[in-house]
N, C-alpha and C positions, 0 to 999 in steps of 0.2 A: 477037200478044198481048204484054202487058207484065206483069212480075211486080210485084205491088202488095200492099198490106195493106187488108183490108176488115173491117167489123164482123163479129164471129163469128156474129151472128144472121142475116147475109146468106148464109151458106154452106150451110145446110140440114143436116138430121140424117144423110143418107146420106153426104155428103162427110166430115163429122166422124167418122162410124162407120168409114169406110175408113181415115182417118188413125189412128184408135185401133187398128184391127187391125194396121196396118203397124208401129206403134211397139211394140205389145205383143210382137211376134215377137222383139224385142231385149231385152225386160224380164223381170224375175223378182221375185216377192215373197220376202222373206227371213224365215225363222223360226229362232229359237233352239230347241234341244232340251233342255228342262229336266227335272227329276225328275217334275214334274206334267204332262208332255206338251209339245207345241210351243207356242211363244208368238211372236206377230207382232213383228217388229223394224223392218221398212221395205221399201225397194225397191232394186233394183240394175239396172244395164245390162250386158248381155253384149257385150264387144268383143274384137276380135282384131287383132293386127299381127305381122308377121314370124313367122308360123306359131305364135304363142303366144296363148292365150286368157286373158281377165281378166274380173273383175267390177269395175265402177266404182260406188261408192256413197258415202254420207256416212260420215265416220269414226265418228260416234257410233252408227251402225247396226252397224258391225263391233264396236265396243267393248261394245255391249249383249249380244253373244252370249257367254253364259257356258258353261262346260263344254267338253267336247272336240269337240263336233260342232255343226253347224248344217244347215239344209236350205233348198231352194229350191222354191217353187211356180211351175210354168211354164205350166200349162194346167188348165182346169177338168176335174173328173172324173178327175184323175190323182193318184197318190200323190206325196208330197214326195220330192225327190231329196236324199238325205243326203250331206254332205261332212264329212270330218275336218278340224278347224281346223289341225292340225299339218302337213297336206299342202298348205296354202295359204300363199303368201308375201305377207304384207300390206305395203303401202307407204302409211303414213298421214301426213297433214298435218293436225294437230289442235291447236287451242288451247282448253283447258278454261276459260280465263279470259274469252274473248270469244265467247260463244255467239251473239251477234247478227251478228258479222261474220266469224267464223272465223279461220283456215282450218278447214275441216271436210270433208276428202276422204279416201277410201281406195281404193286400187287393189289388187285381190287377184289375184295370179297363180295360175291354176288348174293342177292336175296334168292330164296328158293324159287319164287315165281319166275324171275328172270332166267335162272338156270334151266327151268323146265322149258321155257320158250326156246332157248338156244339148243337144247337137246333134241328138239324136233328136227333140226337140220344138221347140227354139228356134233362131234364127239368131244369129250373132255379128256385130255391127256392124263392118265392115271399115275400120279406120282408114286403111290404106294406100290403099284405093280412094276414100275420102271425105276425103282429106287436107285439113286445115284449117290455115291459117297463123294462128298466135296473135298476130302483130304487128298487122295491120290491125284496126280496130274493126269489129265486126259491124254490119250495117245493121238496126238494131232496128225501123225503121219498115216493114220489108218482110216479107211473108209472115205465117204463123200461128206463134205461139210457144206452147209448152205443155209440161206435164209429165204423165206417165201413171203411175197407181198406184191403190191401194185405200185410201181413208181408213178408219182403224180404226172410227170411229163409224158408218160406213155398211156395215160388214161384220159377219158373225156368226161367233163363235168358240165351239166346244165342245171337249171333251177329245180327241176323235178326228176332228173334222171342222171345217173352216173354209169359209165361203162369203164370198168376196171380191168386192166391187163394183169392178171395174177401170174406171177412168174417165180419159178424156183431158180435162184441165183446160186448155182452149185460152184464150188471152188475148192481150193486148197488153203490151208492156214498159212498166211504169210509170216506172221509173228504172234507170239503170246508173251505177255508180261504182267507184272503185278505192281501196283502203286497204292500205298496207304491201305492195304488190306483188301483191295478190289482188283480182281484180275480182268484182263481185257484180251480179246482174241481178234486179230485182223484177218479178214478174208480179202484176197487180192483178185482183181479182174483186169485183164489186159484188153484195152479198147481198140487197139489198132486193127483195122479191117473187120471189126465186129459191130456192124450197124444195128444188131438186135439189142445191144446194151444201151441203157440211157446215159446221157451225160451227167445226170444227177440221180441219186438214189433216194431223194426225198419222197416220203410215203412209206418207206421200208422201216422207218423207226418203230421200235416196239415189236418187230417180228422175232419169232423164236430162232435161236441158233440151233441147228440140228446136225447130228452125226448119223449117217446111214451106212452100215457095214456092207461092203461088196466083196465078192470072191471071184476068183478066176479058176475055171476048171482046166483039166489037162488038155481039153480041146481048144482052149483059149477063150471060151465064152465067159463073159462077165455077168454075174447074177447077183441079185439082192434078195434077202430073205423076208423082206417086208417090215423089218423092224426099224425103228427110229428112236433116237435118244435126244431128249431136250437138254441142251448143254448151255444155253445162255440166251441173251436178248440183245438185238441190234439197237444202237443208240446214236451212232455218229457216222459220218462219211468224210472222206478227205481224198485229195489227189496225191498219190505217192510220186507220180511223175506226169509228164504230158500225155502219156499213153496208158497209165495205170490208175485205176480207181480202187479205193479201199473202203470196205464197210467194217466199222469197229463194233464189237459186241462185248458186253460183259459175259464172263465165262461162268463155269459151274460153281466156283468158290463164291462169287458175288451173289449168285442166285440161291443155290442150295444152302450155302453156309450162312449167309446173312438173313435169309428168311427161315432158317431152322427147318428145312424140309426133310425131317426124318419121317420114315414111313408111319402112316396112321396117326400123325400128329396134326392138330389144327395149326395152320401156319401163322407165324407171327415173327416180327423182326427180333433178332438177338439184341441184347442191350447196346452193343456198339452200333448196330443199325438204327436203333431208335434215336441215338444221339445224332447221327447223320441226318435223319429225317427232320429233327427239330432245327438243326443248323441250316439245312437247305431252305 
C-alpha cells in the first residue's frame, strides 16, 4: 500500500471517528476562571520532551486568561482541572499588530504536579519519539490534515456546566506560505450544503494541526495506521468566499524551529523567537 491523500468523504465515519479519538487524547479545552464562573478560551495540545510537559496553544488563548488561575477540560463528565497561572512558565510569540499572519504561539511549561493530574486522563504527545525536522517542507498533498476542538457556537455553556462538541475538522491544505520567518498553513472547508459545519470556528484557536497518513489497498479500502504527526497550531479563521471557510495555522517551521524542538532537549525559544516575544 502507498500513503496518499483522498477525499474526506471517501474515508467513512468510523475511520474519522477513530482519528478524532486518537487526537483528543493529546488535546484539552482551555477555560478561564473569572468572577462569574468559567469561560471558554480555546484549545491546547499536551506535549512532552526531555521529561518535561507543556501545553502548546495560540498566544491569544493564553492572553485571554485573566486572573490568577485557569482550567482544562480533558474528558466529558469530568470536572475541570485547575492550574495556577504563576506556576506555569509561558513562552509566547505574539504580534498584536498582525492578527491575520501572527506570530501567535504560546508554549506553556507545566509544573510536575499539574502534569501528573493531566496524565490521569490525557496523554502527552512525545516530541522525542515523533521528532520532526523543521527544515524540509511537509508533504501537504499526503494524508489527512485537520484540527480538533469545540467551536463555541456548537457548544453549550452554563454557569456550572459546559457541553462541548469536540470535532475533528479534517480537510486538505488550501495553501501554505511563509512571512517574516513564520510559516502558515490554511485548511479549507466548503460550507455549502454542510449544516454540520459551524459558521464560526471560534474556540478552535490553539488546537494542534495534525497530519494522519492514510493508504488505499488494492481492494480500494482506505486504512490508517494509527499514527499522527503534530505539524502546527491553529490561530486564525477567515472566509475565503461566501461558501468557504478557512482555518489558518502556524506550521512546523514556526513551532519546531522557533521553539528549538530538537529531540531530548528542554524547549526554549530561539533568539529570534525571544525577540518576537518581547516585541509582542
